Z-matrix of the N, CA and C atoms (Angstrom, degrees):
N
C 1 1.448
C 2 1.501 1 109.26
N 3 1.347 2 117.72 1 -44.64
C 4 1.461 3 122.28 2 -178.50
C 5 1.492 4 111.80 3 -56.99
N 6 1.389 5 115.55 4 -40.82
C 7 1.461 6 117.49 5 -179.23
C 8 1.537 7 109.79 6 -67.32
N 9 1.310 8 118.15 7 -37.19
C 10 1.452 9 122.04 8 178.81
C 11 1.555 10 110.68 9 -61.51
N 12 1.328 11 114.82 10 -46.16
C 13 1.475 12 120.91 11 179.44
C 14 1.505 13 112.27 12 -61.58
N 15 1.388 14 114.94 13 -40.83
C 16 1.447 15 119.66 14 178.88
C 17 1.528 16 111.37 15 -61.73
N 18 1.353 17 115.33 16 -35.14
C 19 1.456 18 119.82 17 -179.98
C 20 1.472 19 109.31 18 -70.51
N 21 1.289 20 121.31 19 -40.41
C 22 1.454 21 125.03 20 179.93
C 23 1.518 22 110.50 21 -63.42
N 24 1.345 23 116.73 22 -36.46
C 25 1.453 24 119.88 23 -174.82
C 26 1.550 25 112.42 24 -94.48
N 27 1.305 26 116.51 25 14.60
C 28 1.486 27 120.09 26 -177.74
C 29 1.525 28 111.50 27 -59.82
N 30 1.328 29 116.41 28 134.27
C 31 1.418 30 122.69 29 -178.60
C 32 1.517 31 108.44 30 -122.44
N 33 1.342 32 115.71 31 164.96
C 34 1.491 33 118.78 32 -177.34
C 35 1.542 34 107.49 33 -132.95
N 36 1.364 35 114.32 34 144.71
C 37 1.433 36 121.81 35 170.35
C 38 1.508 37 106.99 36 -88.06
N 39 1.377 38 117.40 37 124.88
C 40 1.424 39 121.24 38 -170.33
C 41 1.581 40 110.90 39 -65.79
N 42 1.304 41 117.16 40 -41.17
C 43 1.487 42 120.39 41 -179.77
C 44 1.475 43 109.78 42 -60.13
N 45 1.333 44 117.23 43 -43.26
C 46 1.443 45 120.29 44 -176.91
C 47 1.557 46 112.22 45 -68.21
N 48 1.355 47 117.23 46 -42.49
C 49 1.425 48 118.02 47 -177.89
C 50 1.506 49 112.08 48 -73.52
N 51 1.345 50 115.98 49 -32.13
C 52 1.441 51 116.26 50 177.95
C 53 1.572 52 112.27 51 -65.95
N 54 1.318 53 114.47 52 -36.12
C 55 1.466 54 119.09 53 175.42
C 56 1.544 55 109.74 54 -65.39
N 57 1.329 56 117.93 55 -44.16
C 58 1.454 57 121.71 56 178.20
C 59 1.525 58 110.61 57 -66.86
N 60 1.322 59 118.85 58 -31.51
C 61 1.425 60 120.64 59 177.44
C 62 1.540 61 112.47 60 -68.42
N 63 1.267 62 115.34 61 -41.77
C 64 1.479 63 120.19 62 176.61
C 65 1.516 64 110.80 63 -60.20
N 66 1.303 65 117.77 64 -43.05
C 67 1.467 66 123.46 65 177.18
C 68 1.540 67 110.05 66 -59.62
N 69 1.289 68 115.92 67 -45.53
C 70 1.484 69 120.29 68 179.48
C 71 1.455 70 112.99 69 -64.04
N 72 1.323 71 118.53 70 -39.05
C 73 1.412 72 122.34 71 -179.85
C 74 1.537 73 112.32 72 -63.77
N 75 1.297 74 113.02 73 -33.23
C 76 1.522 75 120.40 74 178.37
C 77 1.459 76 115.29 75 -92.06
N 78 1.306 77 118.35 76 10.45
C 79 1.473 78 123.41 77 -177.52
C 80 1.512 79 110.69 78 -97.70
N 81 1.364 80 118.91 79 171.93
C 82 1.508 81 120.13 80 176.35
C 83 1.510 82 110.87 81 -59.80
N 84 1.307 83 121.58 82 -16.23
C 85 1.469 84 121.98 83 179.30
C 86 1.492 85 111.82 84 -57.07
N 87 1.326 86 116.76 85 -27.11
C 88 1.460 87 121.78 86 -178.77
C 89 1.533 88 111.72 87 -54.57
N 90 1.251 89 116.20 88 -33.48
C 91 1.535 90 120.11 89 177.68
C 92 1.512 91 110.85 90 -62.27
N 93 1.335 92 116.20 91 -41.12
C 94 1.493 93 119.79 92 176.08
C 95 1.541 94 110.67 93 -60.80
N 96 1.286 95 113.38 94 -42.93
C 97 1.496 96 119.22 95 -178.86
C 98 1.539 97 109.41 96 -64.19
N 99 1.319 98 120.12 97 -42.05
C 100 1.422 99 125.31 98 179.68
C 101 1.493 100 109.66 99 -61.18
N 102 1.328 101 117.83 100 -39.45
C 103 1.486 102 120.87 101 -178.98
C 104 1.526 103 107.63 102 -69.10
N 105 1.306 104 117.99 103 -37.74
C 106 1.450 105 122.81 104 -178.57
C 107 1.571 106 108.45 105 -66.69
N 108 1.312 107 115.04 106 -38.76
C 109 1.500 108 118.32 107 -179.44
C 110 1.520 109 109.43 108 -66.57
N 111 1.330 110 119.67 109 -38.56
C 112 1.479 111 121.43 110 175.57
C 113 1.475 112 111.05 111 -62.97
N 114 1.313 113 116.89 112 -38.64
C 115 1.497 114 122.59 113 179.61
C 116 1.519 115 108.35 114 -61.01
N 117 1.325 116 117.15 115 -47.59
C 118 1.441 117 122.44 116 -178.75
C 119 1.522 118 112.51 117 -65.19
N 120 1.301 119 116.62 118 -40.70
C 121 1.469 120 123.35 119 -177.78
C 122 1.505 121 112.45 120 -66.64
N 123 1.345 122 117.95 121 -21.25
C 124 1.467 123 121.65 122 -178.24
C 125 1.478 124 112.07 123 -68.31
N 126 1.367 125 118.88 124 -18.44
C 127 1.440 126 122.12 125 180.00
C 128 1.534 127 114.32 126 -63.18
N 129 1.302 128 116.72 127 -21.74
C 130 1.457 129 118.80 128 -176.58
C 131 1.507 130 111.17 129 -67.28
N 132 1.348 131 114.34 130 -17.79
C 133 1.453 132 120.96 131 179.39
C 134 1.544 133 113.63 132 -100.76
N 135 1.266 134 117.05 133 0.65
C 136 1.464 135 119.79 134 -174.68
C 137 1.511 136 110.45 135 -93.67
N 138 1.387 137 112.92 136 162.61
C 139 1.420 138 119.92 137 -179.21
C 140 1.611 139 108.29 138 -82.98
N 141 1.331 140 112.77 139 166.91
C 142 1.458 141 118.38 140 -176.16
C 143 1.498 142 115.74 141 -55.52
N 144 1.332 143 116.03 142 -39.41
C 145 1.488 144 119.36 143 -177.45
C 146 1.541 145 110.83 144 -63.45
N 147 1.327 146 116.72 145 -43.30
C 148 1.407 147 121.54 146 177.83
C 149 1.515 148 113.77 147 -62.57
N 150 1.293 149 113.27 148 -38.82
C 151 1.474 150 119.74 149 177.95
C 152 1.538 151 108.89 150 -67.46
N 153 1.346 152 116.28 151 -43.30
C 154 1.468 153 119.35 152 177.83
C 155 1.498 154 111.49 153 -59.12
N 156 1.316 155 117.89 154 -33.70
C 157 1.475 156 123.00 155 179.07
C 158 1.484 157 111.07 156 -58.55
N 159 1.344 158 115.79 157 -35.30
C 160 1.465 159 120.94 158 178.05
C 161 1.577 160 108.77 159 -76.41
N 162 1.292 161 115.78 160 -32.99
C 163 1.476 162 117.26 161 174.65
C 164 1.531 163 109.56 162 -63.74
N 165 1.341 164 119.10 163 -39.47
C 166 1.414 165 125.18 164 176.08
C 167 1.542 166 110.85 165 -58.82
N 168 1.318 167 115.64 166 -40.88
C 169 1.466 168 120.78 167 175.22
C 170 1.544 169 110.23 168 -54.35
N 171 1.380 170 115.88 169 -43.99
C 172 1.474 171 118.01 170 -176.33
C 173 1.536 172 107.99 171 -71.52
N 174 1.322 173 117.81 172 -31.43
C 175 1.447 174 116.85 173 173.06
C 176 1.505 175 114.69 174 -61.08
N 177 1.370 176 111.38 175 -43.01
C 178 1.473 177 118.22 176 -174.74
C 179 1.551 178 112.51 177 -74.93
N 180 1.277 179 119.41 178 -22.09
C 181 1.464 180 119.32 179 -179.72
C 182 1.509 181 113.67 180 -87.37
N 183 1.344 182 116.43 181 -16.70
C 184 1.446 183 119.32 182 -177.94
C 185 1.526 184 111.01 183 -61.11
N 186 1.340 185 113.83 184 125.29
C 187 1.496 186 122.69 185 -176.16
C 188 1.506 187 113.88 186 60.33
N 189 1.355 188 118.27 187 17.58
C 190 1.431 189 120.47 188 173.35
C 191 1.509 190 110.28 189 -129.74
N 192 1.331 191 120.47 190 -110.45
C 193 1.474 192 119.89 191 176.74
C 194 1.517 193 108.06 192 -158.89
N 195 1.326 194 111.56 193 158.60
C 196 1.489 195 117.92 194 177.68
C 197 1.512 196 111.22 195 -61.63
N 198 1.340 197 116.72 196 -39.41
C 199 1.453 198 118.65 197 179.36
C 200 1.519 199 112.18 198 -61.94
N 201 1.313 200 117.72 199 -36.97
C 202 1.492 201 120.80 200 -179.50
C 203 1.567 202 109.27 201 -67.58
N 204 1.331 203 113.55 202 -44.45
C 205 1.419 204 117.04 203 179.91
C 206 1.548 205 113.94 204 -58.82
N 207 1.312 206 113.67 205 -43.27
C 208 1.497 207 119.70 206 179.38
C 209 1.531 208 109.20 207 -66.84
N 210 1.311 209 119.97 208 -38.81
C 211 1.477 210 124.13 209 179.24
C 212 1.526 211 108.41 210 -64.19
N 213 1.320 212 121.85 211 -43.67
C 214 1.368 213 122.88 212 179.77
C 215 1.556 214 111.81 213 -62.86
N 216 1.329 215 117.80 214 -39.79
C 217 1.448 216 119.16 215 178.60
C 218 1.552 217 111.87 216 -69.76
N 219 1.324 218 115.85 217 -35.37
C 220 1.459 219 117.03 218 179.84
C 221 1.554 220 110.98 219 -68.86
N 222 1.330 221 114.73 220 -39.65
C 223 1.477 222 120.34 221 -176.39
C 224 1.509 223 112.98 222 -72.35
N 225 1.364 224 116.86 223 -37.67
C 226 1.443 225 120.87 224 -175.99
C 227 1.501 226 113.95 225 -93.79
N 228 1.343 227 117.42 226 -31.10
C 229 1.461 228 120.66 227 -172.02
C 230 1.488 229 115.61 228 76.97
N 231 1.299 230 119.41 229 178.23
C 232 1.438 231 122.35 230 -175.23
C 233 1.487 232 113.73 231 -72.55
N 234 1.387 233 119.75 232 -42.03
C 235 1.438 234 121.54 233 -165.30
C 236 1.521 235 114.67 234 -61.03
N 237 1.357 236 119.55 235 -40.56
C 238 1.461 237 117.35 236 178.63
C 239 1.545 238 114.35 237 -59.54
N 240 1.327 239 118.78 238 -34.45
C 241 1.444 240 123.14 239 176.15
C 242 1.500 241 115.27 240 -66.76
N 243 1.313 242 113.81 241 -26.62
C 244 1.423 243 120.37 242 -176.89
C 245 1.573 244 112.41 243 -97.04
N 246 1.404 245 116.22 244 -33.86
C 247 1.467 246 119.14 245 -168.01
C 248 1.492 247 114.09 246 -115.87
N 249 1.305 248 119.40 247 -30.46
C 250 1.484 249 121.69 248 -171.58
C 251 1.523 250 112.62 249 -65.78
N 252 1.291 251 118.03 250 146.62
C 253 1.468 252 121.77 251 172.09
C 254 1.547 253 107.75 252 -66.51
N 255 1.303 254 115.50 253 163.90
C 256 1.466 255 120.89 254 179.20
C 257 1.515 256 110.03 255 -57.97
N 258 1.341 257 120.14 256 -41.30
C 259 1.400 258 122.76 257 -178.37
C 260 1.531 259 113.34 258 -65.04
N 261 1.315 260 114.53 259 -43.56
C 262 1.464 261 119.75 260 -178.93
C 263 1.559 262 110.56 261 -68.15
N 264 1.328 263 117.09 262 -47.22
C 265 1.443 264 122.60 263 178.09
C 266 1.567 265 110.20 264 -57.58
N 267 1.295 266 113.83 265 -48.73
C 268 1.453 267 118.55 266 179.41
C 269 1.525 268 111.10 267 -54.70
N 270 1.379 269 115.29 268 -45.68
C 271 1.436 270 120.08 269 -178.23
C 272 1.578 271 112.10 270 -64.00
N 273 1.324 272 114.83 271 -34.18
C 274 1.448 273 118.79 272 -179.33
C 275 1.546 274 109.71 273 -74.19
N 276 1.302 275 118.85 274 -35.98
C 277 1.455 276 121.42 275 175.35
C 278 1.534 277 111.27 276 -64.13
N 279 1.330 278 111.84 277 -44.20
C 280 1.499 279 117.64 278 178.39
C 281 1.533 280 110.06 279 -61.08
N 282 1.317 281 114.80 280 -44.27
C 283 1.468 282 118.93 281 -178.32
C 284 1.555 283 114.01 282 -66.02
N 285 1.330 284 112.51 283 -23.48
C 286 1.485 285 119.91 284 176.20
C 287 1.511 286 112.68 285 -89.12
N 288 1.377 287 115.02 286 7.02
C 289 1.418 288 121.33 287 177.59
C 290 1.555 289 114.48 288 66.33
N 291 1.368 290 114.16 289 32.58
C 292 1.469 291 119.42 290 173.67
C 293 1.511 292 106.66 291 -83.99
N 294 1.368 293 115.19 292 134.51
C 295 1.453 294 122.03 293 -171.41
C 296 1.543 295 113.99 294 -65.81
N 297 1.403 296 114.73 295 -49.86
C 298 1.443 297 117.62 296 -170.73
C 299 1.569 298 109.74 297 -101.93
N 300 1.321 299 116.59 298 54.38
C 301 1.435 300 121.46 299 -171.56
C 302 1.486 301 114.14 300 -64.13
N 303 1.374 302 117.13 301 -37.23
C 304 1.453 303 118.19 302 -179.54
C 305 1.520 304 113.84 303 -69.12
N 306 1.316 305 115.35 304 -49.14
C 307 1.451 306 121.43 305 -178.87
C 308 1.513 307 113.31 306 -62.83
N 309 1.361 308 115.52 307 -48.64
C 310 1.477 309 119.36 308 -176.56
C 311 1.514 310 109.02 309 -71.02
N 312 1.336 311 118.72 310 -36.18
C 313 1.428 312 119.95 311 178.51
C 314 1.526 313 110.85 312 -61.55
N 315 1.323 314 117.04 313 -39.30
C 316 1.461 315 123.00 314 -179.97
C 317 1.589 316 108.42 315 -69.04
N 318 1.306 317 117.31 316 -46.66
C 319 1.472 318 118.24 317 -177.98
C 320 1.533 319 111.46 318 -61.38
N 321 1.328 320 115.02 319 -41.14
C 322 1.500 321 119.57 320 -175.72
C 323 1.555 322 109.69 321 -66.06
N 324 1.297 323 116.08 322 -48.24
C 325 1.479 324 119.55 323 -175.59
C 326 1.546 325 110.92 324 -72.93
N 327 1.327 326 116.74 325 -34.32
C 328 1.461 327 118.27 326 179.66
C 329 1.529 328 112.87 327 -72.88
N 330 1.274 329 118.61 328 -20.14
C 331 1.452 330 123.22 329 -174.13
C 332 1.529 331 115.14 330 -101.38
N 333 1.338 332 116.50 331 7.29
C 334 1.452 333 118.20 332 -177.94
C 335 1.539 334 114.80 333 -63.80
N 336 1.319 335 114.39 334 -17.11
C 337 1.470 336 120.74 335 177.93
C 338 1.524 337 109.73 336 -57.02
N 339 1.365 338 117.82 337 -26.93
C 340 1.448 339 119.92 338 -173.60
C 341 1.512 340 114.49 339 -81.20
N 342 1.319 341 117.36 340 -5.88
C 343 1.432 342 121.91 341 -176.68
C 344 1.507 343 112.61 342 -51.96
N 345 1.295 344 116.81 343 -47.55
C 346 1.460 345 120.47 344 -176.93
C 347 1.538 346 112.75 345 -76.17
N 348 1.315 347 116.58 346 -14.05
C 349 1.460 348 119.71 347 178.57
C 350 1.567 349 111.26 348 -86.87
N 351 1.321 350 114.90 349 -19.03
C 352 1.474 351 116.09 350 -170.80
C 353 1.511 352 117.08 351 -65.44
N 354 1.369 353 120.31 352 -41.26
C 355 1.436 354 120.87 353 176.36
C 356 1.516 355 112.54 354 -59.78
N 357 1.380 356 117.74 355 -34.16
C 358 1.437 357 121.62 356 179.33
C 359 1.547 358 110.15 357 -71.17
N 360 1.317 359 116.90 358 -38.08
C 361 1.489 360 121.78 359 179.12
C 362 1.506 361 110.49 360 -63.56
N 363 1.328 362 116.75 361 -43.04
C 364 1.484 363 121.11 362 -177.88
C 365 1.527 364 110.40 363 -64.97
N 366 1.308 365 117.88 364 -25.36
C 367 1.466 366 122.08 365 -175.14
C 368 1.494 367 113.52 366 -106.22
N 369 1.365 368 114.16 367 6.59
C 370 1.481 369 119.07 368 179.80
C 371 1.524 370 110.31 369 -66.25
N 372 1.350 371 115.75 370 137.42
C 373 1.509 372 116.29 371 -177.99
C 374 1.519 373 115.44 372 -65.64
N 375 1.356 374 114.55 373 -19.81
C 376 1.473 375 118.33 374 -178.19
C 377 1.575 376 106.90 375 -118.01
N 378 1.318 377 119.99 376 99.30
C 379 1.482 378 121.96 377 -178.07
C 380 1.531 379 113.19 378 -58.63
N 381 1.323 380 116.50 379 -28.06
C 382 1.441 381 121.93 380 -179.72
C 383 1.523 382 111.19 381 -64.89
N 384 1.353 383 113.58 382 -36.13
C 385 1.503 384 119.40 383 175.32
C 386 1.551 385 110.36 384 -63.21
N 387 1.352 386 113.55 385 -43.05
C 388 1.467 387 119.36 386 -178.05
C 389 1.550 388 110.05 387 -62.74
N 390 1.317 389 114.07 388 -41.91
C 391 1.509 390 117.12 389 -177.67
C 392 1.513 391 108.54 390 -67.18
N 393 1.300 392 119.24 391 -46.02
C 394 1.440 393 120.30 392 -179.13
C 395 1.501 394 112.09 393 -60.65
N 396 1.355 395 115.16 394 -37.89
C 397 1.451 396 117.66 395 178.18
C 398 1.532 397 109.52 396 -60.27
N 399 1.295 398 119.72 397 -46.97
C 400 1.445 399 123.64 398 -179.76
C 401 1.538 400 110.94 399 -61.94
N 402 1.301 401 119.83 400 -45.58
C 403 1.429 402 124.53 401 -179.10
C 404 1.559 403 110.41 402 -64.33
N 405 1.285 404 116.83 403 -39.67
C 406 1.451 405 120.12 404 -176.38
C 407 1.505 406 113.47 405 -81.49
N 408 1.325 407 119.97 406 -26.77
C 409 1.425 408 123.15 407 -168.50
C 410 1.573 409 115.57 408 -117.05
N 411 1.301 410 116.46 409 -19.92
C 412 1.472 411 116.32 410 -175.47
C 413 1.503 412 106.83 411 -103.33
N 414 1.275 413 119.06 412 116.38
C 415 1.458 414 123.12 413 -177.16
C 416 1.531 415 111.24 414 -68.64
N 417 1.351 416 113.81 415 128.89
C 418 1.477 417 119.93 416 179.30
C 419 1.525 418 111.62 417 96.42
N 420 1.332 419 117.48 418 -0.56
C 421 1.463 420 120.35 419 179.58
C 422 1.507 421 110.61 420 -109.50
N 423 1.315 422 118.35 421 120.37
C 424 1.447 423 124.62 422 173.53
C 425 1.511 424 109.74 423 -106.17
N 426 1.310 425 116.99 424 -168.67
C 427 1.440 426 121.67 425 -177.17
C 428 1.509 427 113.12 426 -64.23
N 429 1.338 428 118.15 427 -41.92
C 430 1.406 429 120.46 428 174.23
C 431 1.509 430 115.77 429 -58.43
N 432 1.332 431 115.74 430 -50.33
C 433 1.442 432 121.86 431 -178.53
C 434 1.518 433 111.10 432 -65.04
N 435 1.377 434 117.03 433 -43.12
C 436 1.448 435 120.26 434 179.68
C 437 1.541 436 111.51 435 -62.01
N 438 1.349 437 113.64 436 -39.24
C 439 1.476 438 121.10 437 -179.79
C 440 1.568 439 108.57 438 -64.82
N 441 1.345 440 114.46 439 -44.69
C 442 1.422 441 122.55 440 -179.56
C 443 1.539 442 109.77 441 -57.56
N 444 1.358 443 116.31 442 -50.53
C 445 1.370 444 120.61 443 -178.57
C 446 1.519 445 114.23 444 -60.24
N 447 1.357 446 115.63 445 -47.72
C 448 1.439 447 119.98 446 -179.36
C 449 1.496 448 111.86 447 -66.25
N 450 1.319 449 120.16 448 -38.05
C 451 1.469 450 122.43 449 176.93
C 452 1.549 451 109.08 450 -63.23
N 453 1.304 452 118.67 451 -43.51
C 454 1.408 453 125.08 452 -179.29
C 455 1.540 454 113.78 453 -66.82
N 456 1.307 455 118.25 454 -15.67
C 457 1.448 456 123.17 455 -177.89
C 458 1.561 457 109.52 456 -114.50
N 459 1.319 458 115.87 457 18.41
C 460 1.446 459 118.42 458 169.17
C 461 1.567 460 115.67 459 97.79
N 462 1.326 461 116.98 460 7.01
C 463 1.436 462 120.68 461 176.14
C 464 1.498 463 107.68 462 -100.97
N 465 1.342 464 117.97 463 101.97
C 466 1.491 465 121.93 464 -171.10
C 467 1.449 466 116.71 465 -94.34
N 468 1.340 467 117.16 466 17.96
C 469 1.505 468 119.71 467 -178.12
C 470 1.520 469 110.97 468 -80.28
N 471 1.361 470 119.23 469 -6.88
C 472 1.439 471 118.88 470 -176.61
C 473 1.579 472 108.62 471 -130.77
N 474 1.353 473 113.00 472 143.82
C 475 1.448 474 121.21 473 168.24
C 476 1.488 475 110.30 474 -95.78
N 477 1.331 476 117.77 475 165.78
C 478 1.483 477 122.10 476 176.11
C 479 1.492 478 107.47 477 -101.30
N 480 1.264 479 115.88 478 101.51
C 481 1.505 480 120.64 479 -174.00
C 482 1.539 481 111.47 480 -87.55
N 483 1.333 482 113.75 481 79.61
C 484 1.407 483 118.83 482 175.21
C 485 1.542 484 111.17 483 -91.11
N 486 1.292 485 118.36 484 -175.33
C 487 1.464 486 119.59 485 -175.61
C 488 1.493 487 115.00 486 -60.36
N 489 1.352 488 114.99 487 -35.67
C 490 1.521 489 119.90 488 -179.77
C 491 1.560 490 109.88 489 -63.02
N 492 1.273 491 118.10 490 -43.13
C 493 1.496 492 121.89 491 -173.61
C 494 1.550 493 106.65 492 -77.22
N 495 1.321 494 116.49 493 -40.49
C 496 1.471 495 116.63 494 -178.03
C 497 1.522 496 112.69 495 -67.02
N 498 1.301 497 116.81 496 -29.95
C 499 1.465 498 118.76 497 174.98
C 500 1.531 499 111.17 498 -64.22
N 501 1.308 500 118.17 499 -28.46
C 502 1.447 501 120.65 500 175.46
C 503 1.552 502 110.69 501 -72.66
N 504 1.320 503 114.95 502 -38.35
C 505 1.423 504 119.00 503 -177.48
C 506 1.577 505 112.36 504 -77.82
N 507 1.285 506 116.73 505 -24.01
C 508 1.457 507 121.70 506 -179.37
C 509 1.515 508 106.91 507 -145.23
N 510 1.335 509 115.72 508 105.40
C 511 1.461 510 118.89 509 -177.97
C 512 1.480 511 114.67 510 -66.94
N 513 1.373 512 116.50 511 -15.01
C 514 1.448 513 118.81 512 -178.82
C 515 1.543 514 110.09 513 -92.92
N 516 1.345 515 117.11 514 -2.81
C 517 1.430 516 119.43 515 -174.45
C 518 1.526 517 112.93 516 -59.99
N 519 1.307 518 114.66 517 -37.56
C 520 1.492 519 119.67 518 -173.49
C 521 1.511 520 109.69 519 -66.16
N 522 1.357 521 117.91 520 -20.87
C 523 1.434 522 121.30 521 -177.51
C 524 1.494 523 114.08 522 -108.16
N 525 1.392 524 115.31 523 -4.44
C 526 1.446 525 117.73 524 -171.84
C 527 1.573 526 112.71 525 -76.37
N 528 1.330 527 113.87 526 -36.80
C 529 1.450 528 118.84 527 -178.19
C 530 1.496 529 113.73 528 75.68
N 531 1.319 530 119.37 529 7.16
C 532 1.418 531 125.46 530 -178.90
C 533 1.538 532 112.57 531 -70.46
N 534 1.337 533 118.22 532 133.02
C 535 1.490 534 118.05 533 172.34
C 536 1.536 535 108.04 534 -70.47
N 537 1.299 536 115.75 535 149.65
C 538 1.466 537 119.59 536 -177.14
C 539 1.506 538 108.84 537 -88.36
N 540 1.319 539 115.37 538 86.98
C 541 1.437 540 123.15 539 178.49
C 542 1.534 541 111.24 540 -73.85
N 543 1.332 542 117.79 541 167.56
C 544 1.470 543 119.65 542 177.22
C 545 1.507 544 110.59 543 -55.34
N 546 1.296 545 117.08 544 -46.23
C 547 1.484 546 121.18 545 -177.29
C 548 1.541 547 110.77 546 -60.79
N 549 1.298 548 115.91 547 -42.36
C 550 1.495 549 120.76 548 -178.99
C 551 1.500 550 110.50 549 -71.19
N 552 1.334 551 117.31 550 -38.50
C 553 1.469 552 120.54 551 177.38
C 554 1.490 553 110.27 552 -60.54
N 555 1.323 554 118.54 553 -47.02
C 556 1.446 555 123.08 554 -175.01
C 557 1.548 556 108.37 555 -70.78
N 558 1.337 557 118.86 556 -28.44
C 559 1.468 558 121.34 557 177.29
C 560 1.508 559 107.78 558 -65.04
N 561 1.362 560 118.02 559 -48.82
C 562 1.487 561 121.07 560 -178.89
C 563 1.517 562 108.15 561 -65.88
N 564 1.318 563 116.90 562 -35.06
C 565 1.486 564 118.32 563 -179.25
C 566 1.534 565 112.58 564 -63.97
N 567 1.345 566 117.55 565 -35.79
C 568 1.459 567 121.34 566 176.74
C 569 1.518 568 109.43 567 -65.77
N 570 1.300 569 115.11 568 -41.38
C 571 1.507 570 118.97 569 177.53
C 572 1.478 571 112.05 570 -62.30
N 573 1.329 572 115.17 571 -43.30
C 574 1.494 573 121.35 572 -179.17
C 575 1.563 574 108.76 573 -63.39
N 576 1.296 575 117.02 574 -40.88
C 577 1.490 576 122.88 575 -177.87
C 578 1.522 577 109.64 576 -63.47
N 579 1.292 578 118.89 577 -38.32
C 580 1.469 579 121.79 578 178.77
C 581 1.563 580 110.08 579 -64.99
N 582 1.302 581 113.00 580 -40.35
C 583 1.514 582 117.98 581 179.70
C 584 1.547 583 109.86 582 -68.29
N 585 1.330 584 117.44 583 -39.52
C 586 1.459 585 119.93 584 179.41
C 587 1.490 586 111.26 585 -66.32
N 588 1.312 587 116.31 586 -34.97
C 589 1.484 588 121.12 587 178.99
C 590 1.508 589 109.49 588 -67.59
N 591 1.350 590 117.79 589 -35.50
C 592 1.446 591 121.49 590 -178.72
C 593 1.557 592 110.26 591 -65.80
N 594 1.303 593 115.90 592 -28.79
C 595 1.449 594 121.59 593 175.91
C 596 1.535 595 114.64 594 -92.45
N 597 1.318 596 115.25 595 -2.17
C 598 1.450 597 119.16 596 178.55
C 599 1.488 598 112.82 597 71.25
N 600 1.368 599 118.40 598 30.74
C 601 1.436 600 122.06 599 -178.81
C 602 1.533 601 109.86 600 -127.24
N 603 1.324 602 114.19 601 157.39
C 604 1.428 603 119.12 602 169.97
C 605 1.500 604 108.80 603 -75.28
N 606 1.392 605 115.30 604 148.78
C 607 1.476 606 118.82 605 -177.15
C 608 1.549 607 114.09 606 -53.91
N 609 1.317 608 118.74 607 -41.20
C 610 1.453 609 120.25 608 -175.70
C 611 1.513 610 113.45 609 -66.46
N 612 1.322 611 117.66 610 -24.07
C 613 1.492 612 122.28 611 179.25
C 614 1.572 613 107.37 612 -85.77
N 615 1.313 614 115.84 613 -45.65
C 616 1.506 615 115.96 614 177.19
C 617 1.513 616 111.07 615 -57.98
N 618 1.287 617 115.62 616 -34.89
C 619 1.505 618 121.82 617 -178.93
C 620 1.507 619 110.26 618 -54.33
N 621 1.324 620 117.33 619 -39.55
C 622 1.475 621 119.77 620 -179.86
C 623 1.520 622 112.22 621 -62.03
N 624 1.284 623 118.94 622 -38.20
C 625 1.452 624 122.87 623 176.02
C 626 1.503 625 111.30 624 -67.68
N 627 1.343 626 116.22 625 -45.32
C 628 1.509 627 119.14 626 -179.66
C 629 1.512 628 110.21 627 -66.36
N 630 1.280 629 119.60 628 -36.01
C 631 1.476 630 122.82 629 178.65
C 632 1.518 631 108.12 630 -62.97
N 633 1.368 632 114.89 631 -43.60
C 634 1.487 633 118.07 632 179.46
C 635 1.562 634 108.98 633 -61.85
N 636 1.321 635 118.84 634 -42.45
C 637 1.459 636 120.86 635 178.84
C 638 1.526 637 111.64 636 -62.48
N 639 1.351 638 115.57 637 -39.66
C 640 1.446 639 117.09 638 -173.11
C 641 1.566 640 113.18 639 -80.84
N 642 1.375 641 114.83 640 -27.45
C 643 1.514 642 116.63 641 -175.16
C 644 1.458 643 114.27 642 -123.22
N 645 1.368 644 118.32 643 -11.58
C 646 1.400 645 122.92 644 -176.73
C 647 1.530 646 112.42 645 75.89
N 648 1.345 647 118.73 646 14.74
C 649 1.428 648 123.83 647 -176.72
C 650 1.549 649 112.12 648 -129.79
N 651 1.341 650 112.30 649 154.24
C 652 1.484 651 120.68 650 171.08
C 653 1.558 652 106.51 651 -127.75
N 654 1.314 653 115.49 652 98.93
C 655 1.486 654 116.64 653 -178.13
C 656 1.506 655 106.58 654 -113.72
N 657 1.272 656 117.89 655 -93.76
C 658 1.485 657 120.15 656 174.09
C 659 1.516 658 107.88 657 -172.35
């Protein structure tokens, strides 16, 4: 239990992680990031249903993990997320041992109306308008999830500010106990943007390096 609590309260010294970040950016790991960027950018040429499948991934990872979201997509495939009724999709998620099968099944089926809007959102000249549209209109999507979706579909203006990244931005965050309100999320986002500018990168790209530092992984 003590080890688990220590992990939850992990803090970072900004000078140290900034130096480590610079080393990582200039390492061979950059090739992996470049490949991931190309993968994300390919979504601009995809149809609405394929783009929605990535939005479903962001629904599935909320309060769980990237690995679980990927596993659900691989096990179920695209069609259930596009065609199944809420009851059938929920049953499939439950059968695949997904924890929040009721809530996520409802969010996915209720938000299919957005499928035809997604190609337009990805190509909108102002990505901030696209994100606000998602946050305001898609049930179950907040700023973190909307940013995650847009980054994963080639819009690199946003980072995904989860607890790992915010602990880097604010070493006291792990001990603060503050809920991440809209105001607080946007405050950390501004701080992240300044750091990304100092490295000459868009936030969504720098986020890949910081996620690697925080977790040792590069997923999406």
